[in-house]
C-alpha positions as CSV (number, residue, x, y, z in Angstrom):
1,M,-157.4,12.6,-24.8
2,N,-156.0,14.7,-27.2
3,T,-152.7,15.3,-27.8
4,E,-152.4,18.7,-25.9
5,Q,-154.3,16.6,-22.9
6,D,-151.6,13.6,-23.3
7,L,-148.6,16.9,-23.3
8,Q,-150.3,18.4,-20.0
9,A,-150.1,15.1,-18.2
10,R,-147.3,14.3,-19.6
11,S,-145.4,17.5,-19.0
12,E,-147.2,18.6,-15.4
13,S,-148.8,21.5,-17.2
14,K,-145.1,22.8,-18.1
15,C,-142.8,23.6,-20.6
16,E,-140.8,20.5,-21.4
17,L,-137.7,22.8,-22.4
18,C,-137.4,25.8,-20.2
19,G,-140.5,25.0,-17.4
20,A,-142.4,28.1,-18.1
21,T,-146.1,27.7,-17.1
22,E,-147.5,30.1,-19.3
23,T,-148.9,30.9,-22.9
24,L,-148.3,27.0,-23.7
25,S,-148.9,24.8,-26.6
26,V,-148.0,21.9,-28.7
27,Y,-144.7,22.0,-30.9
28,E,-144.6,19.1,-34.1
29,I,-141.1,18.1,-33.5
30,P,-139.7,18.1,-37.6
31,P,-139.3,17.3,-40.2
32,N,-142.1,14.0,-39.9
33,S,-144.2,14.7,-36.7
34,D,-147.8,12.9,-37.1
35,G,-149.0,15.0,-34.6
36,S,-149.1,11.9,-31.8
37,A,-148.0,13.2,-28.5
38,D,-144.7,10.7,-28.8
39,Q,-143.6,13.6,-32.0
40,C,-144.5,16.4,-30.1
41,I,-144.1,18.6,-26.8
42,L,-145.7,20.9,-25.1
43,I,-143.5,24.4,-25.1
44,C,-144.0,28.0,-23.9
45,S,-144.2,31.1,-26.5
46,N,-140.8,32.2,-26.0
47,C,-138.8,28.9,-26.4
48,K,-141.1,28.7,-29.6
49,Q,-140.1,31.7,-30.9
50,Q,-137.1,31.4,-30.5
51,I,-136.9,27.5,-32.0
52,E,-138.8,29.0,-35.2
53,N,-136.9,32.4,-35.6
54,Q,-133.2,31.6,-35.2
55,D,-132.4,36.1,-35.2
56,N,-134.4,36.2,-32.0
57,L,-131.9,33.6,-29.8
58,N,-130.9,34.6,-26.5
59,P,-128.3,31.7,-25.5
60,D,-128.8,32.4,-21.7
61,H,-132.4,31.4,-22.1
62,W,-131.2,27.8,-23.4
63,R,-129.1,27.3,-20.1
64,C,-132.2,25.3,-19.0
65,L,-131.6,22.6,-21.1
66,N,-128.8,21.4,-18.7
67,D,-132.1,20.0,-17.1
68,S,-134.8,19.3,-20.0
69,M,-131.5,17.0,-22.3
70,W,-132.2,14.7,-19.1
71,S,-135.8,14.0,-19.7
72,Q,-136.9,10.3,-20.8
73,T,-139.3,11.3,-23.7
74,P,-137.6,11.4,-26.9
75,A,-139.1,14.3,-28.4
76,V,-137.4,16.2,-26.1
77,Q,-134.3,14.9,-26.0
78,V,-134.3,15.2,-29.7
79,M,-135.0,19.4,-29.8
80,A,-132.5,19.9,-26.5
81,W,-130.1,18.1,-28.9
82,R,-131.0,20.5,-31.7
83,M,-130.6,23.5,-29.4
84,L,-127.5,23.1,-28.1
85,T,-126.5,21.7,-31.2
86,R,-127.7,25.4,-32.9
87,L,-126.2,27.0,-29.8
88,S,-122.7,25.0,-30.2
89,A,-120.7,28.1,-30.0
90,E,-121.2,28.8,-26.2
91,S,-118.8,27.1,-24.5
92,W,-121.7,25.6,-22.0
93,S,-123.5,24.5,-24.7
94,Q,-120.7,22.3,-26.0
95,G,-120.0,20.8,-22.7
96,L,-123.6,19.7,-22.7
97,L,-123.3,18.2,-25.8
98,D,-120.5,16.3,-24.5
99,M,-122.3,14.4,-22.3
100,L,-125.8,13.8,-23.9
101,Y,-126.5,10.5,-25.1
102,L,-128.8,9.7,-27.0
103,E,-130.0,6.2,-28.6
104,D,-129.1,5.3,-32.4
105,D,-132.8,6.3,-33.4
106,V,-133.4,9.3,-31.6
107,L,-130.0,10.7,-32.6
108,N,-130.9,10.0,-36.4
109,W,-134.4,11.7,-36.0
110,A,-132.3,14.4,-34.2
111,N,-129.8,15.1,-37.3
112,A,-133.1,14.3,-39.9
113,G,-134.8,17.9,-39.1
114,A,-131.7,19.5,-37.4
115,E,-130.4,22.7,-40.0
116,N,-127.7,21.3,-42.2
117,H,-124.4,22.5,-40.9
118,D,-122.0,19.9,-42.2
119,D,-120.8,23.0,-45.1
120,K,-119.6,24.9,-42.0
121,V,-115.8,23.7,-41.0
122,I,-115.6,24.1,-36.9
123,H,-112.2,25.1,-35.6
124,K,-111.9,23.7,-31.9
125,D,-108.5,24.1,-29.7
126,S,-107.2,21.8,-27.7
127,N,-109.6,21.8,-24.9
128,G,-112.8,22.0,-27.5
129,A,-113.4,25.6,-27.3
130,V,-115.0,27.2,-30.8
131,L,-112.3,29.1,-32.6
132,E,-113.4,32.2,-34.7
133,A,-111.5,34.8,-37.0
134,G,-109.9,37.3,-34.9
135,D,-109.6,35.4,-31.8
136,T,-106.4,35.4,-29.4
137,V,-104.7,31.5,-28.8
138,S,-101.4,30.6,-26.9
139,L,-99.3,27.8,-27.7
140,I,-99.5,25.0,-25.0
141,K,-96.1,23.4,-26.8
142,D,-92.7,24.8,-28.5
143,L,-93.3,24.0,-32.4
144,H,-90.5,24.3,-34.6
145,V,-91.7,26.3,-37.9
146,K,-90.4,24.3,-40.8
147,G,-88.5,26.8,-43.4
148,A,-88.3,29.7,-40.7
149,N,-85.5,28.6,-38.4
150,F,-86.9,29.4,-35.3
151,T,-88.8,27.5,-32.4
152,A,-92.4,28.9,-31.3
153,K,-91.9,29.0,-27.8
154,R,-94.7,27.4,-25.4
155,G,-97.3,30.0,-23.9
156,T,-96.3,32.4,-27.2
157,A,-99.7,34.5,-27.8
158,V,-100.8,34.5,-31.3
159,R,-103.2,37.0,-31.9
160,N,-105.8,37.8,-34.8
161,I,-106.0,34.1,-36.1
162,S,-107.4,33.4,-39.2
163,P,-109.5,29.6,-39.4
164,V,-108.7,27.8,-42.5
165,A,-111.9,27.1,-44.0
166,D,-111.4,23.9,-45.9
167,N,-109.4,22.2,-42.4
168,A,-110.8,22.2,-39.2
169,E,-107.6,21.1,-38.2
170,H,-105.9,24.3,-39.2
171,I,-105.7,27.8,-38.2
172,E,-103.4,30.4,-39.6
173,G,-101.1,33.5,-37.3
174,R,-98.4,35.9,-37.4
175,V,-95.4,34.5,-34.9
176,E,-92.2,36.5,-34.8
177,G,-93.7,38.4,-37.9
178,Q,-94.2,35.2,-40.0
179,R,-97.2,34.1,-40.8
180,I,-97.7,30.1,-40.4
181,V,-100.2,27.4,-39.8
182,I,-100.7,26.3,-36.9
183,L,-102.5,22.8,-36.1
184,T,-105.2,23.3,-33.8
185,R,-104.5,20.7,-31.3
186,F,-101.3,22.7,-30.1
187,V,-103.3,26.4,-29.3
188,K,-105.6,27.1,-26.3
189,K,-108.3,29.9,-26.6
190,S,-107.2,32.8,-24.7
191,S,-109.7,34.5,-23.1
């Protein structure tokens, strides 16, 4: 049997990520695939195009990872982790990533081929939702503002926040006309 036949048998002739049955092909998991079935997956053309071209990324398509991330096949787990990581700004994706457990060797493999996001600081609120510039948050507790002689009350909406570029725990926002720095653990993102 060749690699494609092994993958067809393993996947029951379905895309190992989304379950599609049309236009399937072998995809070697970068960066160091040897072409064996253990280091490849069988995927549809839709998944392949989105994996290889981030500009075509359709987050709703990848909700299928809710099922495929539980595969017992390490190569499928690696691609599920990489795609969930790429989509980590989506709240549903972050929730799945929080549930996903990978053995150390599989996690190392997943990290080896993932794009480098180390230079990007990700700001998250008290519930783990990703915060972006311009978002509105509300305070989850009363905060005494040093040097301004007032207390920002719990429930106060802070509009048009600015994440602090080099510190994931700090955002800036305007409260009672004052521009202040707020710890992300004391805010909740507003819908």
